ChimeraX commands (.cxc) that place a marker at each C-alpha (Angstrom):
marker #1 position -18.50,43.60,-14.98 radius 0.5
marker #1 position -19.30,45.09,-11.56 radius 0.5
marker #1 position -17.47,43.97,-8.42 radius 0.5
marker #1 position -19.19,42.44,-5.40 radius 0.5
marker #1 position -18.54,45.67,-3.50 radius 0.5
marker #1 position -20.25,47.72,-6.21 radius 0.5
marker #1 position -23.24,45.38,-6.26 radius 0.5
marker #1 position -23.97,46.20,-2.62 radius 0.5
marker #1 position -25.66,49.38,-3.86 radius 0.5
marker #1 position -27.25,48.29,-7.15 radius 0.5
marker #1 position -29.84,45.78,-5.92 radius 0.5
marker #1 position -28.00,42.93,-7.68 radius 0.5
marker #1 position -27.30,39.69,-5.85 radius 0.5
marker #1 position -23.75,39.45,-4.55 radius 0.5
marker #1 position -21.54,37.59,-2.07 radius 0.5
marker #1 position -21.24,39.47,1.24 radius 0.5
marker #1 position -18.21,37.39,2.23 radius 0.5
marker #1 position -16.13,38.84,-0.61 radius 0.5
marker #1 position -12.59,39.70,0.54 radius 0.5
marker #1 position -12.78,43.31,-0.67 radius 0.5
marker #1 position -15.98,43.87,1.32 radius 0.5
marker #1 position -14.71,42.20,4.48 radius 0.5
marker #1 position -11.45,44.16,4.49 radius 0.5
marker #1 position -13.21,47.49,5.09 radius 0.5
marker #1 position -16.13,46.01,7.03 radius 0.5
marker #1 position -13.87,44.83,9.85 radius 0.5
marker #1 position -12.34,48.31,10.10 radius 0.5
marker #1 position -15.79,49.86,10.41 radius 0.5
marker #1 position -16.88,47.28,12.98 radius 0.5
marker #1 position -13.83,48.09,15.11 radius 0.5
marker #1 position -15.05,51.70,15.37 radius 0.5
marker #1 position -18.54,50.48,16.25 radius 0.5
marker #1 position -16.99,48.36,19.02 radius 0.5
marker #1 position -15.23,51.46,20.36 radius 0.5
marker #1 position -18.54,53.36,20.38 radius 0.5
marker #1 position -20.32,50.63,22.31 radius 0.5
marker #1 position -17.53,50.56,24.90 radius 0.5
marker #1 position -17.90,54.26,25.76 radius 0.5
marker #1 position -19.04,55.27,29.23 radius 0.5
marker #1 position -22.30,57.20,29.76 radius 0.5
marker #1 position -20.39,60.34,30.72 radius 0.5
marker #1 position -18.35,60.32,27.49 radius 0.5
marker #1 position -20.88,62.24,25.40 radius 0.5
marker #1 position -18.27,64.20,23.44 radius 0.5
marker #1 position -16.37,61.01,22.55 radius 0.5
marker #1 position -19.60,59.39,21.36 radius 0.5
marker #1 position -20.40,62.35,19.11 radius 0.5
marker #1 position -16.90,62.30,17.65 radius 0.5
marker #1 position -17.12,58.58,16.90 radius 0.5
marker #1 position -20.54,58.92,15.28 radius 0.5
marker #1 position -19.17,61.59,12.93 radius 0.5
marker #1 position -16.41,59.16,11.94 radius 0.5
marker #1 position -18.72,56.14,11.64 radius 0.5
marker #1 position -21.76,57.44,9.77 radius 0.5
marker #1 position -21.94,58.58,6.16 radius 0.5
marker #1 position -23.83,61.66,7.43 radius 0.5
marker #1 position -25.04,62.69,10.87 radius 0.5
marker #1 position -26.64,65.97,11.89 radius 0.5
marker #1 position -26.38,67.95,15.10 radius 0.5
marker #1 position -27.74,66.76,18.44 radius 0.5
marker #1 position -28.23,63.10,17.52 radius 0.5
marker #1 position -28.30,60.68,20.45 radius 0.5
marker #1 position -27.85,56.93,20.01 radius 0.5
marker #1 position -27.92,54.87,23.18 radius 0.5
marker #1 position -25.40,52.00,23.14 radius 0.5
marker #1 position -25.40,49.23,22.27 radius 0.5
marker #1 position -25.78,50.09,18.60 radius 0.5
marker #1 position -25.61,47.30,16.03 radius 0.5
marker #1 position -24.70,47.94,12.39 radius 0.5
marker #1 position -23.47,45.51,9.74 radius 0.5
marker #1 position -21.13,48.09,8.22 radius 0.5
marker #1 position -20.63,50.15,11.37 radius 0.5
marker #1 position -22.86,52.96,10.08 radius 0.5
marker #1 position -20.81,53.58,6.93 radius 0.5
marker #1 position -23.93,53.83,4.75 radius 0.5
marker #1 position -26.22,55.52,7.29 radius 0.5
marker #1 position -27.47,59.08,6.81 radius 0.5
marker #1 position -29.09,60.75,9.86 radius 0.5
marker #1 position -30.53,64.25,9.95 radius 0.5
marker #1 position -30.39,66.40,13.06 radius 0.5
marker #1 position -31.94,65.65,16.47 radius 0.5
marker #1 position -32.43,61.93,15.80 radius 0.5
marker #1 position -32.91,59.85,18.96 radius 0.5
marker #1 position -32.41,56.10,19.25 radius 0.5
marker #1 position -32.94,54.01,22.38 radius 0.5
marker #1 position -31.08,50.77,23.23 radius 0.5
marker #1 position -30.30,48.14,20.59 radius 0.5
marker #1 position -30.97,50.03,17.38 radius 0.5
marker #1 position -30.00,47.56,14.65 radius 0.5
marker #1 position -28.97,49.01,11.29 radius 0.5
marker #1 position -28.50,46.35,8.63 radius 0.5
marker #1 position -26.66,48.96,6.61 radius 0.5
marker #1 position -25.29,46.90,3.74 radius 0.5
marker #1 position -26.60,49.71,1.56 radius 0.5
marker #1 position -27.91,53.16,2.37 radius 0.5
marker #1 position -30.32,54.06,5.19 radius 0.5
marker #1 position -31.75,57.59,5.32 radius 0.5
marker #1 position -33.41,59.03,8.45 radius 0.5
marker #1 position -34.90,62.53,8.63 radius 0.5
marker #1 position -34.63,65.21,11.32 radius 0.5
marker #1 position -36.29,64.69,14.73 radius 0.5
marker #1 position -37.13,61.04,14.16 radius 0.5
marker #1 position -37.22,58.79,17.24 radius 0.5
marker #1 position -36.58,55.06,17.63 radius 0.5
marker #1 position -37.77,53.01,20.60 radius 0.5
marker #1 position -35.69,50.12,21.98 radius 0.5
marker #1 position -34.88,47.17,19.72 radius 0.5
marker #1 position -35.85,48.76,16.40 radius 0.5
marker #1 position -34.37,47.18,13.26 radius 0.5
marker #1 position -33.87,48.88,9.89 radius 0.5
marker #1 position -32.86,46.19,7.39 radius 0.5
marker #1 position -31.58,46.82,3.87 radius 0.5
marker #1 position -30.40,43.25,3.24 radius 0.5
marker #1 position -32.37,40.29,1.93 radius 0.5
marker #1 position -31.60,36.84,0.56 radius 0.5
marker #1 position -33.04,34.99,-2.45 radius 0.5
marker #1 position -35.97,32.68,-1.73 radius 0.5
marker #1 position -34.41,29.93,-3.87 radius 0.5
marker #1 position -32.69,27.65,-1.31 radius 0.5
marker #1 position -29.74,26.75,-3.54 radius 0.5
marker #1 position -28.59,30.38,-3.75 radius 0.5
marker #1 position -28.53,30.69,0.03 radius 0.5
marker #1 position -27.17,27.24,0.91 radius 0.5
marker #1 position -24.39,26.92,-1.62 radius 0.5
marker #1 position -23.30,30.53,-2.04 radius 0.5
marker #1 position -24.88,32.74,0.64 radius 0.5
marker #1 position -26.05,35.28,-1.92 radius 0.5
marker #1 position -27.57,38.55,-0.72 radius 0.5
marker #1 position -29.18,41.67,-2.19 radius 0.5
marker #1 position -29.71,45.12,-0.68 radius 0.5
marker #1 position -32.40,47.78,-1.08 radius 0.5
marker #1 position -32.22,51.21,0.61 radius 0.5
marker #1 position -34.52,52.27,3.45 radius 0.5
marker #1 position -35.93,55.82,3.81 radius 0.5
marker #1 position -37.46,57.13,7.05 radius 0.5
marker #1 position -38.94,60.62,6.93 radius 0.5
marker #1 position -38.71,63.57,9.30 radius 0.5
marker #1 position -40.31,63.60,12.76 radius 0.5
marker #1 position -41.30,59.94,12.70 radius 0.5
marker #1 position -41.62,57.73,15.77 radius 0.5
marker #1 position -40.94,54.00,15.50 radius 0.5
marker #1 position -42.08,52.14,18.61 radius 0.5
marker #1 position -40.17,49.45,20.47 radius 0.5
marker #1 position -39.36,46.34,18.44 radius 0.5
marker #1 position -40.49,47.71,15.08 radius 0.5
marker #1 position -38.81,46.14,12.04 radius 0.5
marker #1 position -38.46,47.90,8.67 radius 0.5
marker #1 position -37.67,45.64,5.72 radius 0.5
marker #1 position -35.53,46.33,2.62 radius 0.5
marker #1 position -36.72,48.95,0.15 radius 0.5
marker #1 position -39.34,50.50,2.45 radius 0.5
marker #1 position -40.09,54.24,2.64 radius 0.5
marker #1 position -41.92,55.78,5.62 radius 0.5
marker #1 position -43.32,59.29,5.19 radius 0.5
marker #1 position -42.85,62.35,7.41 radius 0.5
marker #1 position -44.55,62.57,10.83 radius 0.5
marker #1 position -45.72,58.96,10.78 radius 0.5
marker #1 position -45.93,56.77,13.88 radius 0.5
marker #1 position -45.14,53.05,13.58 radius 0.5
marker #1 position -46.61,51.01,16.44 radius 0.5
marker #1 position -44.45,48.86,18.70 radius 0.5
marker #1 position -43.69,45.42,17.31 radius 0.5
marker #1 position -44.81,46.26,13.77 radius 0.5
marker #1 position -43.20,44.60,10.74 radius 0.5
marker #1 position -43.09,47.18,7.95 radius 0.5
marker #1 position -43.02,45.32,4.63 radius 0.5
marker #1 position -44.36,48.06,2.32 radius 0.5
marker #1 position -44.22,51.85,2.04 radius 0.5
marker #1 position -46.18,53.85,4.63 radius 0.5
marker #1 position -47.45,57.36,3.76 radius 0.5
marker #1 position -46.84,60.52,5.80 radius 0.5
marker #1 position -49.01,61.73,8.71 radius 0.5
marker #1 position -50.49,58.40,9.76 radius 0.5
marker #1 position -50.42,55.87,12.58 radius 0.5
marker #1 position -49.59,52.41,11.25 radius 0.5
marker #1 position -49.41,49.13,13.18 radius 0.5
marker #1 position -49.29,45.37,12.82 radius 0.5
marker #1 position -47.67,42.46,11.01 radius 0.5
marker #1 position -47.66,43.25,8.20 radius 0.5
marker #1 position -47.82,46.93,9.14 radius 0.5
marker #1 position -50.89,48.75,7.80 radius 0.5
marker #1 position -52.28,52.25,8.19 radius 0.5
marker #1 position -54.60,52.39,11.19 radius 0.5
marker #1 position -55.65,56.02,10.86 radius 0.5
marker #1 position -54.49,59.49,9.93 radius 0.5
marker #1 position -53.06,61.85,12.53 radius 0.5
marker #1 position -56.08,64.06,13.21 radius 0.5
marker #1 position -57.65,66.76,15.40 radius 0.5
marker #1 position -57.92,64.38,18.36 radius 0.5
marker #1 position -54.12,64.14,18.44 radius 0.5
marker #1 position -53.90,67.92,18.75 radius 0.5
marker #1 position -55.81,67.73,22.05 radius 0.5
marker #1 position -54.86,64.38,23.62 radius 0.5
marker #1 position -51.43,62.81,24.00 radius 0.5
marker #1 position -52.61,59.47,25.47 radius 0.5
marker #1 position -56.17,58.14,25.63 radius 0.5
marker #1 position -58.13,60.71,27.70 radius 0.5
marker #1 position -55.07,62.66,28.87 radius 0.5
marker #1 position -55.08,66.17,27.47 radius 0.5
marker #1 position -52.00,67.98,26.23 radius 0.5
marker #1 position -51.26,70.83,28.70 radius 0.5
marker #1 position -52.25,74.18,27.23 radius 0.5
marker #1 position -48.87,75.70,28.00 radius 0.5
marker #1 position -47.22,73.10,25.77 radius 0.5
marker #1 position -49.58,73.89,22.92 radius 0.5
marker #1 position -48.79,77.60,23.26 radius 0.5
marker #1 position -45.10,76.86,22.67 radius 0.5
marker #1 position -45.71,75.72,19.07 radius 0.5
marker link #1:1,2 radius 0.2
marker link #1:2,3 radius 0.2
marker link #1:3,4 radius 0.2
marker link #1:4,5 radius 0.2
marker link #1:5,6 radius 0.2
marker link #1:6,7 radius 0.2
marker link #1:7,8 radius 0.2
marker link #1:8,9 radius 0.2
marker link #1:9,10 radius 0.2
marker link #1:10,11 radius 0.2
marker link #1:11,12 radius 0.2
marker link #1:12,13 radius 0.2
marker link #1:13,14 radius 0.2
marker link #1:14,15 radius 0.2
marker link #1:15,16 radius 0.2
marker link #1:16,17 radius 0.2
marker link #1:17,18 radius 0.2
marker link #1:18,19 radius 0.2
marker link #1:19,20 radius 0.2
marker link #1:20,21 radius 0.2
marker link #1:21,22 radius 0.2
marker link #1:22,23 radius 0.2
marker link #1:23,24 radius 0.2
marker link #1:24,25 radius 0.2
marker link #1:25,26 radius 0.2
marker link #1:26,27 radius 0.2
marker link #1:27,28 radius 0.2
marker link #1:28,29 radius 0.2
marker link #1:29,30 radius 0.2
marker link #1:30,31 radius 0.2
marker link #1:31,32 radius 0.2
marker link #1:32,33 radius 0.2
marker link #1:33,34 radius 0.2
marker link #1:34,35 radius 0.2
marker link #1:35,36 radius 0.2
marker link #1:36,37 radius 0.2
marker link #1:37,38 radius 0.2
marker link #1:38,39 radius 0.2
marker link #1:39,40 radius 0.2
marker link #1:40,41 radius 0.2
marker link #1:41,42 radius 0.2
marker link #1:42,43 radius 0.2
marker link #1:43,44 radius 0.2
marker link #1:44,45 radius 0.2
marker link #1:45,46 radius 0.2
marker link #1:46,47 radius 0.2
marker link #1:47,48 radius 0.2
marker link #1:48,49 radius 0.2
marker link #1:49,50 radius 0.2
marker link #1:50,51 radius 0.2
marker link #1:51,52 radius 0.2
marker link #1:52,53 radius 0.2
marker link #1:53,54 radius 0.2
marker link #1:54,55 radius 0.2
marker link #1:55,56 radius 0.2
marker link #1:56,57 radius 0.2
marker link #1:57,58 radius 0.2
marker link #1:58,59 radius 0.2
marker link #1:59,60 radius 0.2
marker link #1:60,61 radius 0.2
marker link #1:61,62 radius 0.2
marker link #1:62,63 radius 0.2
marker link #1:63,64 radius 0.2
marker link #1:64,65 radius 0.2
marker link #1:65,66 radius 0.2
marker link #1:66,67 radius 0.2
marker link #1:67,68 radius 0.2
marker link #1:68,69 radius 0.2
marker link #1:69,70 radius 0.2
marker link #1:70,71 radius 0.2
marker link #1:71,72 radius 0.2
marker link #1:72,73 radius 0.2
marker link #1:73,74 radius 0.2
marker link #1:74,75 radius 0.2
marker link #1:75,76 radius 0.2
marker link #1:76,77 radius 0.2
marker link #1:77,78 radius 0.2
marker link #1:78,79 radius 0.2
marker link #1:79,80 radius 0.2
marker link #1:80,81 radius 0.2
marker link #1:81,82 radius 0.2
marker link #1:82,83 radius 0.2
marker link #1:83,84 radius 0.2
marker link #1:84,85 radius 0.2
marker link #1:85,86 radius 0.2
marker link #1:86,87 radius 0.2
marker link #1:87,88 radius 0.2
marker link #1:88,89 radius 0.2
marker link #1:89,90 radius 0.2
marker link #1:90,91 radius 0.2
marker link #1:91,92 radius 0.2
marker link #1:92,93 radius 0.2
marker link #1:93,94 radius 0.2
marker link #1:94,95 radius 0.2
marker link #1:95,96 radius 0.2
marker link #1:96,97 radius 0.2
marker link #1:97,98 radius 0.2
marker link #1:98,99 radius 0.2
marker link #1:99,100 radius 0.2
marker link #1:100,101 radius 0.2
marker link #1:101,102 radius 0.2
marker link #1:102,103 radius 0.2
marker link #1:103,104 radius 0.2
marker link #1:104,105 radius 0.2
marker link #1:105,106 radius 0.2
marker link #1:106,107 radius 0.2
marker link #1:107,108 radius 0.2
marker link #1:108,109 radius 0.2
marker link #1:109,110 radius 0.2
marker link #1:110,111 radius 0.2
marker link #1:111,112 radius 0.2
marker link #1:112,113 radius 0.2
marker link #1:113,114 radius 0.2
marker link #1:114,115 radius 0.2
marker link #1:115,116 radius 0.2
marker link #1:116,117 radius 0.2
marker link #1:117,118 radius 0.2
marker link #1:118,119 radius 0.2
marker link #1:119,120 radius 0.2
marker link #1:120,121 radius 0.2
marker link #1:121,122 radius 0.2
marker link #1:122,123 radius 0.2
marker link #1:123,124 radius 0.2
marker link #1:124,125 radius 0.2
marker link #1:125,126 radius 0.2
marker link #1:126,127 radius 0.2
marker link #1:127,128 radius 0.2
marker link #1:128,129 radius 0.2
marker link #1:129,130 radius 0.2
marker link #1:130,131 radius 0.2
marker link #1:131,132 radius 0.2
marker link #1:132,133 radius 0.2
marker link #1:133,134 radius 0.2
marker link #1:134,135 radius 0.2
marker link #1:135,136 radius 0.2
marker link #1:136,137 radius 0.2
marker link #1:137,138 radius 0.2
marker link #1:138,139 radius 0.2
marker link #1:139,140 radius 0.2
marker link #1:140,141 radius 0.2
marker link #1:141,142 radius 0.2
marker link #1:142,143 radius 0.2
marker link #1:143,144 radius 0.2
marker link #1:144,145 radius 0.2
marker link #1:145,146 radius 0.2
marker link #1:146,147 radius 0.2
marker link #1:147,148 radius 0.2
marker link #1:148,149 radius 0.2
marker link #1:149,150 radius 0.2
marker link #1:150,151 radius 0.2
marker link #1:151,152 radius 0.2
marker link #1:152,153 radius 0.2
marker link #1:153,154 radius 0.2
marker link #1:154,155 radius 0.2
marker link #1:155,156 radius 0.2
marker link #1:156,157 radius 0.2
marker link #1:157,158 radius 0.2
marker link #1:158,159 radius 0.2
marker link #1:159,160 radius 0.2
marker link #1:160,161 radius 0.2
marker link #1:161,162 radius 0.2
marker link #1:162,163 radius 0.2
marker link #1:163,164 radius 0.2
marker link #1:164,165 radius 0.2
marker link #1:165,166 radius 0.2
marker link #1:166,167 radius 0.2
marker link #1:167,168 radius 0.2
marker link #1:168,169 radius 0.2
marker link #1:169,170 radius 0.2
marker link #1:170,171 radius 0.2
marker link #1:171,172 radius 0.2
marker link #1:172,173 radius 0.2
marker link #1:173,174 radius 0.2
marker link #1:174,175 radius 0.2
marker link #1:175,176 radius 0.2
marker link #1:176,177 radius 0.2
marker link #1:177,178 radius 0.2
marker link #1:178,179 radius 0.2
marker link #1:179,180 radius 0.2
marker link #1:180,181 radius 0.2
marker link #1:181,182 radius 0.2
marker link #1:182,183 radius 0.2
marker link #1:183,184 radius 0.2
marker link #1:184,185 radius 0.2
marker link #1:185,186 radius 0.2
marker link #1:186,187 radius 0.2
marker link #1:187,188 radius 0.2
marker link #1:188,189 radius 0.2
marker link #1:189,190 radius 0.2
marker link #1:190,191 radius 0.2
marker link #1:191,192 radius 0.2
marker link #1:192,193 radius 0.2
marker link #1:193,194 radius 0.2
marker link #1:194,195 radius 0.2
marker link #1:195,196 radius 0.2
marker link #1:196,197 radius 0.2
marker link #1:197,198 radius 0.2
marker link #1:198,199 radius 0.2
marker link #1:199,200 radius 0.2
marker link #1:200,201 radius 0.2
marker link #1:201,202 radius 0.2
marker link #1:202,203 radius 0.2
marker link #1:203,204 radius 0.2
marker link #1:204,205 radius 0.2
marker link #1:205,206 radius 0.2
marker link #1:206,207 radius 0.2
marker link #1:207,208 radius 0.2
view
């Protein structure tokens, strides 16, 4: 029979207040506290802490404190050059995967944890289940976006600010709304304009 700690990563319902889980969780949260107490000039210290905290983290990642993470980042896998603005919330009770060059606006939430709909299981026991989240390479999630358990977002996709992503989103699209839906594909217009009628400077295009 599997332990509560093992069930965190199998999709089975389990009790998050289990003593074995809490013992290591508090240790991880202490490191997260240290990270959030760093000064802006302590870039090297922040990088060192992130390497200790996360399951994997690539080069040149920048995460603006405060960072919030249920397990202190212990089940978070970041590629290289990932950027996160203030208040990134990682409900990392199981694994979260983020590809290279992805960007997060302020107040983005990536949630792996859910709770049964049946009231008795929440009220009497506090049962929980976890499903992994996958974010592709070179994505941009706008301010306040929320990604729910089990969701995959494809490479190069843009998620509009305030969107609630309840289902998988394919690569190379702009998706917005609650629930989040594909608005359009990234197309030729995006190769010429960066915002409404504002053209991308030619010297920037020549750098590709």
